[in-house]
C-alpha positions in Angstrom: 7.8 14.4 -9.7 8.4 15.3 -6.0 6.6 18.1 -4.2 3.3 17.4 -6.1 3.2 13.8 -4.8 0.4 12.8 -2.4 2.3 11.2 0.4 0.9 8.1 2.1 -0.1 8.0 5.8 1.5 4.9 7.3 1.4 3.5 10.9 5.2 3.0 10.9 6.1 6.6 10.2 6.6 9.4 12.7 3.6 11.8 12.8 6.0 14.8 12.2 6.6 13.5 8.7 3.3 14.9 7.6 4.3 18.4 8.6 7.5 18.5 6.4 7.7 19.7 2.9 10.1 17.6 0.8 12.0 18.7 -2.2 12.5 15.0 -3.4 10.1 12.1 -2.8 11.3 8.5 -3.4 10.0 5.0 -3.0 11.9 1.8 -2.4 11.9 -1.7 -0.8 13.9 -4.1 1.2 13.6 -7.4 -0.7 13.9 -10.2 1.8 14.0 -14.0 1.9 14.4 -16.8 4.4 17.4 -19.1 4.0 17.7 -22.0 6.5 15.6 -20.1 9.0 17.7 -17.0 8.7 16.5 -13.6 7.4 18.5 -12.3 4.4 18.1 -8.9 2.8 19.2 -7.7 -0.6 21.8 -4.9 -0.7 22.8 -3.1 -3.9 25.9 -1.2 -5.0 25.4 2.0 -7.0 28.6 2.9 -9.0 27.4 6.6 -9.5 27.6 7.2 -5.8 29.9 4.3 -4.9 27.5 3.4 -2.0 25.6 0.4 -0.7 21.9 0.8 -0.2 18.5 -0.7 -1.0 16.6 -0.4 -4.3 14.9 3.0 -4.5 14.3 5.9 -6.7 12.4 9.1 -7.4 8.8 9.2 -8.5 7.9 9.5 -12.1 5.1 11.9 -13.2 1.7 10.5 -12.4 3.0 7.8 -10.0 2.1 7.1 -6.4 4.8 6.4 -4.0 3.8 2.7 -3.8 4.0 2.3 -7.6 7.4 4.0 -7.5 8.7 1.5 -5.0 7.6 -1.5 -7.1 8.9 0.0 -10.4 12.3 0.9 -8.9 12.9 -2.7 -7.6 11.9 -4.1 -11.0 14.1 -1.8 -12.9 17.2 -1.9 -10.7 17.3 -5.6 -9.8 14.7 -7.4 -12.0 12.4 -8.4 -9.2 8.6 -8.2 -9.6 7.5 -7.6 -6.0 4.3 -7.0 -4.1 4.6 -4.7 -1.1 4.5 -6.1 2.3 4.5 -4.2 5.6 5.6 -0.6 5.4 9.0 0.2 6.9 9.9 3.6 8.5 10.5 6.3 6.0 13.9 8.1 6.2 14.8 11.7 5.3 18.1 13.4 4.7 19.5 16.4 3.0 20.5 16.4 -0.7 21.5 19.2 -3.1 17.8 20.1 -3.9 16.8 20.1 -0.2 15.2 17.5 2.0 14.6 14.1 0.5 12.3 11.4 1.9 12.3 7.7 1.0 9.3 5.6 1.8 10.3 1.9 2.2 8.4 -1.4 2.3 9.3 -5.0 3.0 9.1 -7.3 0.0 9.3 -11.0 0.2 10.9 -12.6 -2.9 11.5 -16.1 -4.2 13.2 -15.4 -7.6 16.8 -14.3 -8.2 17.8 -10.7 -8.5 19.9 -9.4 -11.3 21.7 -6.0 -11.3 20.6 -3.8 -14.2 24.3 -3.0 -15.0 23.6 0.7 -15.0 22.4 2.3 -11.8 23.3 -1.0 -10.0 26.4 -2.9 -10.9 26.4 -5.5 -8.1 24.1 -6.9 -5.4 24.4 -9.3 -2.4 22.0 -11.3 -0.2 23.2 -10.7 3.3 22.3 -11.4 6.9 21.0 -8.4 8.7 24.2 -8.0 10.7 26.3 -8.0 7.5 23.9 -5.7 5.7 24.0 -3.3 8.7 27.8 -3.2 8.5 27.9 -2.6 4.8 25.3 0.1 4.3 26.8 3.5 3.4 24.1 5.7 4.8 23.3 5.4 8.5 19.6 6.2 8.0 19.1 3.1 5.9 19.6 1.1 9.1 16.3 2.4 10.4 14.1 0.4 8.0 16.6 -2.6 8.3 16.1 -2.6 12.0 12.3 -2.6 11.6 12.6 -5.5 9.1 14.6 -7.5 11.6 12.2 -6.7 14.5 9.2 -7.7 12.4 10.8 -11.0 11.4 11.6 -11.8 15.0 8.0 -11.1 16.0 6.5 -13.2 13.3 4.8 -10.3 11.5 7.0 -10.0 8.4 5.4 -12.6 6.2 2.0 -10.9 5.6 -1.1 -10.7 3.3 -2.8 -7.4 2.5 -6.4 -6.4 2.5 -7.3 -3.1 0.7 -10.4 -1.2 1.6 -11.4 1.4 -1.0 -13.9 4.2 -1.1 -15.4 4.4 -4.6 -14.1 7.1 -6.9 -15.8 10.4 -7.4 -19.4 9.9 -8.5 -21.9 12.2 -10.3 -23.5 14.6 -7.7 -26.2 13.1 -5.6 -28.3 16.3 -5.7 -28.8 16.2 -9.5 -29.5 12.5 -9.7 -33.2 11.5 -10.2 -33.0 7.7 -10.8 -32.2 4.8 -8.5 -29.3 5.6 -6.1 -27.7 2.3 -6.9 -27.4 3.4 -10.6 -25.6 6.6 -10.0 -22.3 6.3 -11.9 -18.9 7.8 -11.6 -18.2 11.2 -12.9 -15.6 11.7 -15.7 -13.0 12.5 -13.1 -14.0 9.4 -11.1 -13.4 7.2 -14.1 -9.8 8.7 -14.4 -9.4 8.0 -10.6 -10.5 4.4 -11.1 -7.9 3.9 -13.9 -5.2 5.4 -11.7 -6.3 3.3 -8.8 -6.0 0.1 -10.9 -2.3 1.0 -11.6 -1.7 1.7 -7.9 -3.3 -1.5 -6.7 -0.7 -3.5 -8.7 1.7 -2.6 -5.8 -0.3 -5.2 -3.6 -1.9 -7.3 -6.4 -5.1 -8.3 -4.7 -6.3 -11.7 -5.9 -9.9 -11.3 -4.7 -12.3 -8.4 -5.4 -15.4 -7.8 -3.3 -17.6 -4.8 -3.9 -20.9 -3.2 -3.2 -23.2 -4.0 -6.2 -24.0 -0.3 -6.7 -22.7 1.0 -10.0 -20.2 3.6 -8.7 -18.4 0.9 -6.7 -18.4 -1.6 -9.6 -17.0 1.1 -11.9 -14.3 1.8 -9.4 -13.0 -1.7 -9.3 -13.6 -2.9 -12.8 -10.4 -1.5 -14.3 -8.3 -3.4 -11.8 -10.4 -6.6 -12.1 -10.0 -6.4 -15.9 -6.3 -5.8 -15.6 -5.9 -9.0 -13.5 -8.7 -10.9 -15.2 -10.5 -11.3 -11.8 -14.2 -11.9 -11.1 -15.9 -9.2 -9.0 -17.8 -10.7 -6.1 -20.7 -8.4 -5.0 -21.8 -8.0 -1.4 -25.2 -6.3 -1.0 -24.5 -5.7 2.7 -21.9 -3.1 1.6 -24.4 -0.7 0.0 -25.3 2.5 1.8 -29.0 1.5 2.4 -28.2 -2.1 3.6 -25.4 -1.0 5.9 -27.7 1.7 7.4 -30.4 -0.9 8.2 -28.1 -3.7 9.3 -24.6 -2.6 10.0 -23.7 -5.9 11.6 -24.0 -7.6 8.2 -21.7 -5.1 6.6 -19.2 -5.7 9.4 -19.5 -9.5 8.8 -18.5 -9.1 5.2 -15.2 -7.5 6.1 -14.6 -9.9 9.0 -15.0 -12.8 6.6 -12.4 -11.3 4.2 -10.0 -10.7 7.1 -10.1 -14.4 7.8 -8.8 -15.3 4.4 -5.1 -15.7 3.7 -5.5 -14.1 0.3 -4.8 -10.6 -0.9 -8.3 -8.9 -1.1 -9.8 -5.7 -2.4 -13.1 -4.4 -0.8 -14.9 -1.4 -2.2 -17.7 0.4 -0.5 -19.3 3.9 0.2 -18.3 6.7 2.6 -21.4 6.2 4.9 -20.4 2.5 5.3 -16.8 3.3 6.3 -17.4 3.9 10.0 -18.8 0.4 10.4 -15.8 -1.2 8.6 -13.3 1.0 10.3 -14.6 -0.3 13.7 -13.8 -3.8 12.5 -10.3 -2.8 11.4 -9.7 -1.0 14.7 -10.8 -4.0 16.7 -8.3 -6.3 14.8 -5.4 -3.9 14.8 -2.4 -3.7 17.1 -2.1 -0.4 19.0 0.7 0.7 16.8 -1.2 0.0 13.6 -4.5 1.5 14.7 -3.0 5.0 15.0 -3.1 5.4 11.2 -6.8 4.6 10.9 -8.9 7.7 10.1 -11.3 8.9 12.8 -13.2 11.7 11.2 -15.7 12.0 8.3 -15.2 11.7 5.3 -12.5 9.2 6.4 -11.2 8.7 2.9 -11.2 10.9 -0.2 -13.0 9.4 -3.2 -10.8 6.7 -4.8 -8.5 6.5 -1.8 -7.6 3.2 0.0 -6.7 1.8 3.3 -4.1 -1.0 3.1 -3.8 -3.3 6.1 -1.3 -6.2 6.4 -1.9 -9.4 8.3 0.6 -12.2 9.2 -0.1 -15.3 7.1 -0.3 -17.5 10.2 -2.9 -15.2 11.7 -4.6 -13.4 8.9 -7.3 -11.7 11.1 -4.7 -9.7 13.0 -3.7 -6.4 11.5 0.0 -5.3 12.1 0.2 -2.3 9.8 -2.1 0.4 8.3 -1.5 2.7 5.3 -3.7 5.3 3.5 -3.0 5.9 -0.2 -4.5 8.1 -2.9 -4.0 7.4 -6.6 -2.5 10.2 -8.7 -5.2 12.7 -9.6 -4.8 15.2 -12.4 
């Protein structure tokens, strides 16, 4: 799958990227570790191309770009990663046309093992040695960003994922309590796809509006990870309209925790929560935050990354949509 992919919007990417049609879409990561205070990055050798690069590959059918990046790293070098900060996407010409690769940083602690097929060898290298070894000059772009983030103390991060609930049954035809309005059949499929996509960040904490359509959106992921769903009544449409400060306080509390967190709410509540995210974001990160209603499509998420030593400060922003058939 390539041209059918819904591409993420990320604060690290050039705005012009959204205007280009790509023949091939790929995802990958720069696995990194700290050794004796020094940054090391994993570089692979691919015998088919006889080149040195980073783990990456094309999307499978039904995959988001984030899922693709995680899968490719697992398949090529045996590492089970969670995505850290996004790194600049790179594009270049291939036989089919223009190819784009979306990269992320991925902190790892286990050992990598070449798959023996697409990858026949790998090395942990300093940034300088990796830069000299890379075959494709464009791969130095995400590497430079990785080094810059490490030097600035914003590479070791924890994510917070803000989700708009999946597609619900139409409001106009609903005659019972608003809080009991469930997901539509397509919304249930979105929730299932969202659960798979969220595994790219692996939230350990799930906080949701107690209204049914939000709970149904996060239940597939919570069940997958065997996590408890914590409800926050302040995140419902009615409560946030009456007391927006309480809805903001819920998100502020989660931003203060050094734990990967998923928060699910409703479209009318998003302006309040986006104000909180904007107030905590660096100028470079804030550019990716949506500014116009409806802010997010049903089932879509905003992923923000915060340095572990200052978990309330946002250094990157991404918007993702799960695969929707």
